[in-house]
Backbone as JSON, one array per atom type, in Angstrom:
{
  "sequence": "MAEPAPAYLLDVRNVSKRFGGLTAVRNVSLQVPAGTVYGLIGPNGAGKTTVFNLLTGVYAPTDGQILFDGTPIHGRRPHQIARYGITRTFQNIRLFSDMTVLENVMTAHHLRTAQDIFDAIVGTGRSHREEREMRERAMHLLSIFGLAGLADEPATSLPYGSQRRLEIARALATRPRLLLLDEPAAGLNPQEAVGLMDTIRWIRDEFSLTVLLVEHNMKVVMGICETIQVIDHGESIATGTPAEIQSNPRVIEAYLGAC",
  "N": [[115.44, 5.95, -18.79], [114.02, 9.3, -19.1], [110.79, 10.08, -19.92], [110.11, 11.68, -23.12], [108.66, 14.76, -23.67], [104.86, 15.37, -24.74], [104.72, 16.38, -28.0], [102.26, 18.29, -28.53], [100.54, 19.8, -26.53], [97.56, 19.62, -26.44], [96.04, 17.27, -27.93], [93.91, 16.26, -30.38], [92.02, 13.12, -31.52], [90.9, 12.18, -34.12], [87.93, 12.5, -33.46], [85.06, 11.83, -33.0], [81.33, 12.93, -32.36], [78.14, 12.06, -31.9], [74.68, 12.0, -31.81], [71.7, 10.33, -31.19], [70.82, 10.53, -34.83], [72.28, 12.11, -35.67], [75.28, 13.7, -36.5], [77.2, 15.63, -35.28], [80.07, 16.62, -34.42], [82.45, 15.25, -36.79], [85.0, 12.77, -36.81], [87.47, 15.0, -35.88], [90.37, 16.35, -35.68], [92.86, 17.73, -34.06], [95.43, 19.55, -32.9], [97.35, 21.5, -30.35], [100.04, 23.4, -29.65], [102.13, 23.72, -26.76], [101.48, 27.35, -25.42], [100.66, 28.8, -27.26], [98.46, 30.68, -29.31], [95.64, 29.7, -30.36], [93.01, 29.41, -33.25], [89.49, 28.57, -33.37], [87.08, 28.41, -35.67], [84.72, 28.93, -37.93], [81.26, 28.84, -39.77], [78.61, 29.35, -38.0], [76.99, 26.95, -36.56], [78.42, 25.14, -37.16], [79.6, 23.29, -35.27], [81.66, 24.05, -33.36], [81.22, 25.04, -30.71], [80.15, 22.42, -29.77], [82.62, 20.84, -30.02], [84.27, 22.05, -28.25], [82.48, 21.47, -25.8], [83.0, 18.51, -25.89], [85.83, 18.45, -25.26], [85.73, 19.53, -22.52], [84.22, 17.87, -20.94], [81.87, 18.03, -20.91], [80.2, 16.62, -22.79], [80.8, 13.5, -23.65], [83.1, 11.51, -26.21], [81.97, 10.31, -28.91], [83.3, 7.98, -30.68], [87.12, 8.24, -31.1], [89.94, 9.78, -29.63], [91.1, 12.02, -26.95], [93.69, 13.83, -25.53], [95.43, 15.13, -23.45], [98.36, 17.31, -22.33], [99.5, 14.62, -23.28], [97.95, 12.57, -21.37], [95.46, 10.86, -21.51], [92.13, 11.98, -21.8], [89.57, 11.8, -22.46], [85.75, 11.05, -21.45], [86.25, 11.78, -18.98], [85.05, 13.63, -15.95], [84.16, 17.27, -15.84], [84.57, 18.24, -13.58], [86.92, 16.84, -13.39], [88.38, 17.25, -15.45], [88.82, 19.68, -15.1], [90.83, 19.93, -13.63], [92.76, 18.95, -14.62], [93.94, 21.39, -15.95], [92.21, 22.49, -17.86], [89.91, 24.78, -18.62], [87.34, 27.31, -19.15], [85.67, 29.76, -21.24], [81.77, 31.18, -21.67], [80.34, 31.1, -24.24], [77.53, 32.86, -23.77], [77.3, 34.66, -21.48], [78.23, 33.18, -18.22], [78.07, 33.64, -15.27], [77.73, 33.88, -11.6], [74.79, 34.6, -10.51], [73.69, 35.51, -8.25], [75.85, 36.22, -6.71], [78.43, 38.04, -5.5], [80.92, 40.32, -7.75], [83.43, 39.52, -6.48], [83.06, 37.41, -5.2], [82.19, 35.46, -7.45], [84.9, 35.12, -8.65], [86.69, 33.98, -6.26], [85.07, 31.47, -5.75], [86.11, 30.34, -7.86], [88.59, 29.73, -7.39], [87.99, 27.4, -5.03], [88.75, 25.2, -6.29], [91.57, 24.29, -6.65], [91.95, 24.12, -3.41], [92.9, 22.84, -0.78], [91.54, 22.51, 1.8], [88.31, 20.77, 3.47], [85.27, 19.66, 3.79], [85.11, 19.32, 6.75], [86.57, 21.42, 7.57], [85.65, 23.81, 6.52], [82.74, 23.73, 7.49], [83.61, 23.62, 10.66], [84.96, 25.5, 10.73], [88.63, 26.04, 11.04], [91.8, 26.58, 11.27], [93.12, 26.07, 8.73], [91.19, 26.42, 7.01], [90.47, 29.48, 7.72], [92.89, 30.67, 6.41], [93.24, 29.71, 3.84], [90.98, 31.1, 2.61], [91.36, 33.42, 3.43], [93.88, 33.73, 1.56], [92.74, 33.29, -1.09], [91.09, 35.41, -1.36], [92.61, 37.03, -1.33], [94.03, 36.64, -3.89], [92.06, 36.56, -5.37], [91.83, 39.26, -5.94], [93.35, 40.19, -7.0], [94.03, 39.48, -9.32], [91.26, 40.55, -10.39], [92.18, 43.02, -9.85], [94.01, 43.39, -12.12], [92.4, 43.21, -13.95], [90.95, 45.53, -14.37], [89.26, 45.63, -12.35], [88.63, 45.85, -9.71], [87.84, 47.92, -8.22], [84.95, 47.21, -8.0], [84.52, 45.33, -6.65], [82.51, 44.61, -4.99], [79.99, 44.59, -5.99], [76.98, 43.77, -6.83], [77.47, 40.91, -9.45], [76.34, 40.8, -12.57], [75.54, 43.42, -12.65], [77.49, 44.8, -13.74], [78.78, 46.66, -16.54], [78.06, 44.73, -20.06], [81.21, 44.41, -21.15], [82.36, 44.49, -19.05], [81.51, 42.41, -17.81], [82.31, 40.3, -19.42], [85.46, 40.44, -18.86], [85.21, 39.53, -16.4], [84.27, 36.59, -16.29], [86.74, 35.77, -17.89], [88.71, 36.43, -15.82], [87.14, 35.19, -13.63], [88.39, 32.2, -15.17], [90.72, 32.49, -14.81], [91.2, 32.0, -12.21], [91.53, 29.49, -11.82], [93.64, 28.49, -12.11], [94.68, 27.3, -14.64], [96.36, 25.77, -17.62], [95.4, 25.3, -20.0], [93.24, 27.71, -21.7], [90.04, 28.01, -22.68], [88.11, 29.92, -25.02], [84.84, 30.93, -25.72], [84.02, 33.2, -28.21], [84.55, 35.32, -27.13], [84.63, 37.94, -27.79], [82.11, 38.4, -28.52], [79.31, 40.98, -28.54], [80.92, 42.76, -28.12], [82.41, 46.4, -28.37], [83.79, 47.9, -31.47], [86.31, 49.0, -30.42], [86.5, 47.76, -27.53], [87.08, 45.66, -28.32], [89.58, 45.74, -29.71], [91.03, 45.89, -27.24], [90.85, 43.61, -26.12], [92.45, 41.73, -27.77], [94.69, 42.45, -27.3], [94.78, 42.29, -24.13], [94.09, 38.95, -24.29], [97.0, 38.38, -25.39], [98.55, 38.88, -23.28], [97.75, 38.02, -21.39], [98.34, 35.29, -22.31], [101.1, 35.61, -22.31], [101.9, 36.4, -19.36], [100.59, 34.39, -17.65], [101.7, 32.04, -18.29], [100.59, 30.22, -20.72], [98.36, 28.43, -22.87], [95.96, 29.33, -25.24], [92.74, 28.46, -26.44], [90.93, 29.59, -28.88], [87.25, 30.1, -29.81], [86.17, 32.17, -31.99], [83.8, 34.86, -33.84], [84.8, 37.14, -34.51], [86.64, 38.29, -37.28], [88.84, 39.62, -37.61], [90.02, 39.81, -34.41], [90.6, 37.02, -34.92], [92.4, 37.09, -36.89], [94.01, 38.71, -36.03], [95.62, 37.93, -33.63], [95.98, 34.7, -33.31], [98.06, 32.44, -34.24], [98.0, 30.13, -35.54], [95.38, 28.9, -37.91], [92.53, 26.76, -37.21], [89.9, 25.61, -39.23], [86.32, 24.76, -39.32], [83.72, 23.05, -41.07], [80.08, 22.04, -41.08], [80.71, 20.45, -38.86], [83.21, 19.2, -39.65], [86.75, 19.04, -40.11], [87.79, 21.53, -42.16], [90.22, 22.65, -43.12], [93.46, 24.13, -42.18], [96.04, 26.62, -40.67], [98.17, 28.74, -41.3], [97.34, 32.75, -40.28], [97.08, 34.06, -43.06], [97.12, 31.9, -45.01], [94.75, 30.86, -44.21], [93.03, 32.48, -45.04], [93.37, 32.76, -47.76], [92.65, 30.44, -48.85], [90.23, 28.38, -50.62], [87.96, 26.62, -50.09], [87.49, 27.59, -47.31], [87.27, 30.18, -47.88], [84.87, 29.38, -49.65], [82.62, 28.02, -47.86], [82.14, 30.35, -45.65], [80.61, 31.95, -47.78], [79.11, 30.33, -48.56], [77.53, 30.59, -46.3], [76.18, 32.96, -45.99]],
  "CA": [[115.57, 7.26, -19.52], [112.85, 9.82, -18.91], [110.0, 10.13, -21.6], [110.39, 12.6, -23.98], [107.45, 15.18, -23.61], [104.5, 15.36, -25.63], [104.76, 17.32, -29.09], [101.49, 19.14, -28.35], [99.86, 20.04, -25.22], [96.76, 19.04, -26.41], [96.14, 16.53, -28.86], [92.5, 15.31, -30.11], [92.56, 12.48, -32.31], [89.57, 11.64, -34.64], [87.06, 12.86, -32.64], [83.26, 12.23, -33.63], [80.19, 13.13, -31.22], [76.85, 11.58, -32.93], [73.4, 12.38, -31.01], [71.4, 9.94, -31.91], [71.37, 9.86, -36.04], [72.88, 13.41, -36.25], [76.73, 13.47, -36.3], [77.64, 16.95, -34.58], [81.11, 16.51, -34.85], [82.62, 14.16, -37.32], [86.51, 12.71, -36.92], [87.9, 15.76, -36.23], [91.97, 16.08, -35.13], [93.46, 19.23, -33.14], [96.81, 19.21, -32.42], [97.87, 22.57, -30.1], [101.4, 23.79, -29.31], [101.65, 24.67, -25.55], [102.26, 28.09, -25.6], [100.38, 29.1, -28.36], [97.25, 30.77, -29.48], [94.91, 28.7, -31.58], [91.91, 29.72, -33.64], [88.96, 27.85, -34.23], [86.16, 28.89, -36.95], [83.58, 28.3, -38.82], [80.31, 28.94, -39.96], [77.3, 29.26, -37.39], [76.14, 25.56, -36.06], [79.87, 23.85, -37.46], [80.5, 22.05, -34.35], [82.59, 24.57, -32.39], [80.88, 24.82, -29.19], [80.19, 20.9, -29.31], [84.03, 20.86, -29.97], [84.67, 22.99, -26.43], [82.03, 20.77, -24.49], [83.81, 17.51, -25.55], [87.26, 19.26, -24.62], [85.9, 20.26, -21.09], [83.6, 16.68, -20.2], [80.37, 18.03, -21.13], [80.01, 15.66, -23.52], [81.93, 12.03, -24.33], [82.88, 11.51, -27.25], [81.29, 8.91, -29.35], [84.83, 7.76, -30.94], [88.12, 8.97, -31.42], [90.41, 10.04, -28.3], [91.63, 13.34, -26.51], [94.97, 13.72, -25.01], [95.92, 16.45, -22.45], [100.24, 16.6, -22.21], [99.68, 13.22, -22.89], [97.37, 11.93, -20.68], [93.82, 10.53, -22.19], [90.99, 12.83, -20.69], [88.15, 11.42, -23.1], [85.17, 10.15, -21.01], [86.54, 11.76, -17.45], [83.86, 14.34, -15.9], [83.94, 18.37, -15.87], [85.45, 18.31, -12.44], [88.58, 16.15, -13.35], [89.22, 18.21, -16.69], [89.38, 21.04, -15.01], [91.98, 19.75, -12.29], [94.06, 18.8, -15.04], [94.03, 22.41, -15.68], [91.26, 22.91, -18.71], [88.73, 25.73, -18.18], [86.68, 28.16, -20.45], [84.96, 30.74, -20.67], [81.14, 30.73, -22.63], [79.62, 32.19, -25.71], [76.73, 33.23, -23.35], [78.0, 34.74, -20.49], [77.48, 32.48, -17.24], [78.08, 34.53, -14.37], [76.62, 33.05, -10.64], [74.04, 36.17, -10.63], [73.6, 36.17, -6.74], [77.08, 36.5, -6.14], [79.25, 39.83, -6.17], [81.77, 40.54, -8.77], [84.93, 39.21, -5.5], [82.58, 36.13, -4.9], [82.65, 34.69, -8.36], [86.2, 35.1, -8.45], [86.79, 33.32, -4.99], [84.31, 30.69, -6.06], [86.75, 29.59, -9.03], [89.66, 29.4, -6.37], [87.78, 26.17, -4.48], [89.27, 24.27, -7.23], [92.66, 24.17, -6.1], [91.86, 24.18, -2.17], [93.06, 21.41, 0.34], [90.2, 22.1, 2.83], [87.71, 19.63, 3.36], [83.84, 20.03, 4.29], [84.85, 19.82, 8.35], [87.56, 22.86, 7.65], [84.56, 24.56, 6.25], [81.88, 23.51, 8.3], [84.17, 24.1, 12.32], [85.99, 27.05, 10.59], [89.59, 25.46, 11.18], [93.08, 27.59, 10.7], [93.48, 26.19, 7.25], [90.27, 27.17, 6.39], [90.37, 30.66, 7.6], [93.77, 30.74, 6.22], [92.91, 29.74, 2.44], [90.03, 31.99, 2.29], [92.39, 34.72, 3.18], [94.49, 33.25, 0.41], [91.83, 33.2, -1.85], [90.42, 36.28, -1.43], [93.87, 37.62, -1.87], [95.06, 35.85, -4.79], [90.63, 37.01, -6.45], [91.48, 40.7, -5.88], [95.1, 40.5, -7.55], [92.89, 38.8, -10.38], [90.4, 41.75, -10.22], [93.21, 44.69, -10.06], [94.43, 42.47, -13.75], [91.24, 43.5, -15.28], [90.13, 46.71, -13.69], [87.36, 45.75, -11.39], [88.74, 45.77, -8.23], [86.81, 48.82, -7.44], [83.54, 46.93, -8.73], [84.43, 44.18, -5.84], [81.83, 43.93, -3.97], [78.61, 45.13, -6.89], [76.64, 42.54, -7.9], [78.29, 40.78, -10.43], [75.36, 41.01, -13.51], [74.71, 44.79, -12.55], [78.58, 45.34, -14.59], [78.66, 46.5, -18.07], [78.66, 43.43, -20.37], [82.15, 44.46, -21.57], [83.56, 44.66, -17.8], [81.18, 40.98, -17.52], [83.41, 39.84, -20.07], [86.34, 40.45, -18.25], [85.17, 39.18, -15.26], [84.35, 35.94, -16.51], [87.88, 35.56, -17.96], [88.96, 36.22, -14.67], [87.79, 33.88, -13.04], [88.5, 31.24, -15.42], [92.32, 32.24, -14.47], [91.34, 31.98, -11.11], [91.32, 27.98, -11.61], [94.94, 28.3, -12.57], [94.43, 26.38, -16.0], [97.21, 26.13, -18.52], [94.56, 25.66, -21.62], [92.0, 28.48, -21.52], [89.36, 27.99, -23.83], [87.5, 31.08, -24.99], [84.36, 30.98, -26.49], [83.64, 34.04, -28.56], [84.95, 36.62, -25.91], [84.53, 39.26, -28.77], [80.55, 38.76, -28.91], [79.01, 41.97, -28.03], [82.2, 43.88, -27.87], [82.74, 47.28, -29.66], [85.36, 48.06, -31.63], [87.77, 49.87, -29.11], [86.75, 46.73, -26.78], [88.06, 44.36, -29.15], [91.12, 45.95, -29.96], [91.53, 45.64, -26.2], [90.59, 42.25, -25.94], [93.41, 41.24, -28.5], [95.73, 43.12, -26.26], [94.83, 41.16, -23.15], [94.62, 37.83, -24.98], [97.75, 38.11, -25.63], [99.14, 39.53, -22.36], [97.4, 36.51, -20.39], [99.16, 33.95, -22.52], [102.58, 35.37, -21.9], [102.07, 36.55, -18.12], [100.49, 33.31, -17.28], [102.35, 31.03, -19.66], [99.1, 29.76, -20.68], [97.89, 28.15, -24.54], [95.01, 29.77, -25.56], [92.09, 28.16, -27.64], [89.46, 30.4, -29.08], [86.21, 30.23, -30.99], [85.13, 33.61, -32.5], [83.36, 35.02, -35.21], [85.09, 38.44, -34.96], [87.48, 38.05, -38.37], [89.71, 40.8, -37.29], [90.55, 39.38, -33.45], [90.96, 35.83, -34.91], [93.71, 36.97, -38.05], [95.03, 39.36, -35.38], [96.07, 36.82, -32.36], [96.41, 33.87, -33.58], [99.38, 31.68, -34.82], [97.31, 28.35, -36.33], [93.6, 28.96, -37.38], [91.58, 25.58, -37.88], [88.3, 25.96, -39.55], [85.78, 23.42, -39.31], [82.15, 23.34, -41.29], [79.01, 21.09, -40.89], [81.07, 19.36, -38.04], [84.15, 18.65, -40.12], [87.75, 20.2, -40.44], [88.28, 21.63, -43.66], [91.45, 23.95, -43.31], [94.29, 24.24, -40.66], [97.15, 27.09, -41.65], [98.59, 30.68, -40.88], [96.16, 33.56, -41.18], [97.16, 34.52, -43.98], [96.66, 30.66, -45.46], [93.34, 30.23, -44.13], [92.33, 33.77, -45.51], [92.94, 32.62, -49.36], [92.05, 29.3, -48.44], [89.48, 28.41, -51.62], [87.48, 26.01, -49.38], [87.28, 28.28, -46.38], [86.07, 31.23, -48.83], [83.39, 28.75, -49.99], [81.86, 27.85, -46.44], [81.41, 31.26, -45.31], [80.46, 32.93, -48.47], [78.56, 29.7, -48.55], [76.85, 30.96, -44.8], [75.93, 34.5, -45.68]],
  "C": [[113.84, 8.33, -19.42], [112.07, 9.93, -20.46], [109.84, 11.54, -22.16], [108.84, 13.47, -23.99], [106.67, 15.57, -25.01], [104.74, 16.93, -26.84], [103.2, 18.43, -28.98], [100.59, 18.84, -26.66], [98.6, 19.63, -25.28], [96.41, 18.29, -27.8], [94.88, 15.98, -28.84], [92.92, 14.85, -31.64], [91.18, 11.85, -33.1], [88.21, 11.47, -33.96], [85.69, 12.58, -33.14], [82.27, 12.32, -32.43], [79.08, 13.17, -32.56], [75.9, 12.18, -31.86], [72.23, 11.79, -32.07], [71.46, 9.77, -33.56], [71.77, 11.35, -36.39], [74.57, 13.27, -35.63], [76.78, 15.01, -35.95], [79.09, 17.21, -35.23], [81.74, 15.07, -35.65], [84.45, 13.9, -37.89], [87.18, 13.74, -37.45], [89.37, 16.05, -35.37], [92.07, 17.77, -35.24], [94.75, 18.89, -32.42], [97.43, 20.83, -31.97], [99.11, 22.4, -29.1], [101.21, 24.06, -28.23], [102.19, 26.44, -25.95], [101.79, 29.34, -27.17], [98.81, 29.95, -28.68], [96.78, 30.32, -30.55], [93.23, 29.07, -31.94], [91.23, 28.6, -34.08], [87.3, 28.13, -34.63], [85.47, 28.42, -37.64], [82.06, 28.74, -38.55], [79.39, 28.68, -38.54], [76.68, 27.52, -37.53], [77.31, 24.61, -37.03], [80.25, 23.13, -36.83], [81.44, 22.71, -33.67], [82.51, 24.33, -30.85], [81.0, 23.57, -28.67], [81.85, 20.38, -29.03], [84.73, 21.43, -28.11], [83.79, 21.81, -25.46], [82.93, 19.6, -24.56], [85.1, 17.55, -24.69], [87.01, 19.23, -22.95], [84.4, 19.21, -20.25], [82.26, 16.83, -20.65], [79.65, 16.56, -21.72], [81.14, 14.43, -23.83], [81.79, 12.02, -25.18], [82.64, 10.15, -27.79], [83.02, 7.63, -30.45], [85.95, 9.0, -30.96], [88.79, 9.47, -29.23], [90.97, 11.7, -28.17], [92.37, 13.07, -25.42], [95.05, 15.12, -24.21], [97.58, 16.93, -21.99], [100.12, 14.82, -22.11], [98.87, 12.03, -22.5], [95.99, 11.49, -21.82], [92.66, 11.2, -21.35], [89.52, 12.6, -21.4], [86.98, 10.97, -21.83], [85.39, 11.32, -19.55], [85.39, 13.25, -17.48], [84.47, 15.28, -16.04], [85.21, 18.42, -15.38], [86.7, 18.01, -12.89], [89.22, 16.58, -14.14], [89.48, 19.7, -16.13], [90.29, 20.78, -13.9], [93.07, 19.6, -13.12], [94.55, 20.18, -15.7], [93.87, 23.25, -17.28], [90.48, 23.57, -18.35], [88.7, 26.84, -19.61], [85.9, 29.05, -19.87], [83.37, 30.46, -21.94], [80.89, 31.84, -23.33], [78.35, 33.18, -24.84], [77.25, 33.66, -22.01], [77.03, 33.98, -19.02], [78.42, 32.82, -15.98], [77.3, 33.94, -12.58], [75.9, 34.65, -10.43], [73.77, 36.84, -9.48], [74.48, 36.1, -6.49], [77.48, 37.84, -6.23], [80.23, 39.11, -7.09], [83.19, 39.49, -7.56], [84.39, 37.71, -5.14], [82.51, 34.94, -5.96], [84.19, 34.45, -8.74], [86.8, 33.66, -7.69], [86.02, 32.03, -4.86], [85.13, 29.74, -7.16], [88.03, 28.74, -8.17], [89.7, 28.35, -5.68], [88.56, 25.01, -5.24], [90.29, 23.65, -6.88], [92.98, 24.28, -4.45], [92.5, 22.73, -1.2], [92.12, 21.2, 1.25], [88.86, 20.92, 2.24], [86.05, 20.4, 3.88], [83.49, 20.47, 6.26], [85.39, 21.18, 8.36], [86.44, 23.71, 7.15], [83.46, 24.91, 7.46], [82.37, 24.27, 10.64], [85.1, 25.61, 11.91], [87.21, 26.52, 11.43], [90.62, 26.74, 10.22], [93.59, 27.23, 9.44], [92.31, 26.85, 6.64], [90.12, 28.67, 6.39], [91.98, 30.6, 6.92], [93.9, 30.59, 4.21], [92.25, 30.77, 2.16], [90.78, 33.06, 2.76], [93.23, 34.9, 1.78], [93.87, 34.13, -0.82], [91.29, 34.55, -2.32], [91.5, 37.11, -2.34], [94.11, 37.78, -3.2], [93.23, 36.61, -6.05], [91.02, 38.66, -6.55], [92.77, 41.13, -6.64], [93.92, 40.47, -8.69], [91.71, 40.24, -10.85], [91.26, 43.2, -10.91], [93.64, 44.17, -11.77], [93.3, 43.24, -14.59], [90.37, 44.68, -15.06], [88.81, 46.66, -13.22], [87.64, 45.82, -9.96], [87.66, 46.63, -7.56], [85.3, 48.62, -7.47], [83.31, 45.52, -7.46], [83.11, 43.26, -5.34], [80.39, 44.25, -4.61], [78.13, 43.65, -7.15], [77.25, 41.99, -9.4], [77.8, 41.07, -11.96], [74.95, 42.33, -13.13], [76.13, 45.12, -13.35], [78.05, 45.31, -15.61], [78.91, 45.35, -18.59], [80.4, 43.09, -20.71], [82.93, 44.02, -20.39], [82.92, 42.85, -17.05], [81.84, 39.72, -18.43], [84.64, 39.33, -19.4], [86.5, 39.2, -17.23], [85.27, 37.47, -14.94], [85.84, 35.34, -17.07], [88.85, 35.31, -16.77], [89.1, 35.26, -13.8], [87.93, 32.7, -13.66], [90.2, 31.05, -14.59], [92.13, 32.07, -12.89], [91.57, 29.75, -10.97], [93.08, 27.3, -12.05], [95.41, 27.33, -14.06], [95.98, 26.75, -16.9], [96.58, 25.88, -20.0], [93.42, 26.3, -21.18], [91.7, 28.23, -22.71], [88.44, 29.0, -23.8], [86.68, 30.88, -26.0], [83.7, 32.29, -26.69], [83.64, 35.16, -27.37], [84.59, 38.16, -26.67], [83.02, 39.58, -29.06], [79.85, 39.99, -28.23], [79.65, 43.02, -27.62], [82.11, 45.12, -29.02], [83.77, 47.33, -30.3], [86.92, 47.86, -31.47], [87.89, 48.56, -28.48], [87.49, 45.63, -27.4], [89.25, 44.35, -29.32], [91.57, 45.5, -28.18], [91.56, 44.29, -25.79], [92.0, 41.37, -26.12], [94.61, 41.48, -27.51], [96.05, 42.09, -24.88], [94.9, 39.58, -23.14], [96.28, 37.61, -24.76], [98.89, 38.29, -24.04], [98.81, 38.25, -21.54], [98.1, 35.26, -20.9], [100.77, 34.67, -22.22], [102.82, 35.2, -20.29], [101.6, 35.29, -17.6], [100.6, 31.9, -17.72], [101.4, 29.91, -19.92], [99.32, 28.92, -22.11], [96.4, 28.72, -24.29], [94.11, 28.89, -26.86], [90.74, 28.94, -28.11], [89.24, 30.26, -30.18], [85.72, 31.62, -31.04], [84.95, 34.14, -33.68], [83.8, 36.5, -35.91], [86.23, 38.07, -35.99], [88.92, 38.61, -38.0], [90.6, 40.57, -35.95], [90.96, 37.95, -33.99], [91.95, 36.19, -35.61], [94.58, 37.41, -36.68], [96.08, 38.61, -34.56], [96.58, 35.85, -32.52], [97.28, 33.02, -34.48], [98.63, 30.57, -35.96], [95.92, 28.97, -36.21], [93.45, 27.34, -38.13], [90.28, 26.29, -38.19], [87.46, 25.07, -39.74], [84.02, 24.01, -40.21], [81.77, 22.19, -41.4], [80.01, 19.43, -40.04], [82.78, 18.16, -38.82], [85.56, 19.8, -40.06], [88.2, 20.18, -42.29], [90.02, 22.17, -44.05], [92.04, 23.77, -42.09], [95.87, 25.05, -41.56], [97.23, 28.5, -40.72], [97.15, 31.43, -41.03], [96.01, 33.67, -42.4], [97.16, 33.31, -45.19], [95.37, 30.04, -45.17], [92.46, 31.72, -44.93], [92.19, 33.53, -47.14], [92.93, 31.08, -49.35], [90.69, 28.97, -49.57], [87.94, 27.39, -50.92], [86.57, 26.93, -48.02], [86.46, 29.46, -46.84], [84.7, 30.67, -49.31], [82.4, 28.58, -48.66], [81.77, 29.38, -46.04], [80.65, 32.23, -46.27], [78.6, 32.41, -48.66], [76.69, 30.0, -47.58], [75.91, 31.86, -44.65], [74.18, 34.32, -46.55]]
}
């Protein structure tokens, strides 16, 4: 008989991360069902970005396990984890400044290509075919985000909101199953933030993705997340629906104490 599918696409089990005498994350567990938009929130310095770095292989956990679709991935290198289908954006935008808008997205497509160094140097038929296909897919993603007309512009010449959209387009070019968004609403005005909420919902449905979101904009978090988990001082203090989180005394105390 076939093995039953894992209950969660992402299953983080009692993960801790210590840097010398500092414990940045302590016994955090995180269960994210496939197809959901899941929010991870907390005051500044709570450990949210450290969790993202653990999920993407930037850090290896000191203790605990991380399973993706039932497969242990803790201790894997970032490029290996990306191949499993996990990709991310960053709190501080990290576009390739010496590349165009189109080249930024095409670079991400290389994760899924079959060509090797020989193909690229010699310029084989496979290389030319894959480059053409990558260009077409990249332009399609740029069209989705309203950036096709800027394809040949330097990536960092775009307005801030457009750079945010470009970074999401580049992440989608890796064909992920789990998309990690690190403060995607940072720097956006209220109208752009509302548009972002619609975009995230559409991305989830159109690309059959699961989204894990770190965000300080509570309107965005409460508006799009089915489940929200709160961490404070590296520990999980609450998990629930938006309504449950808004009325949780420990959450209220953590945020008021951070003000």
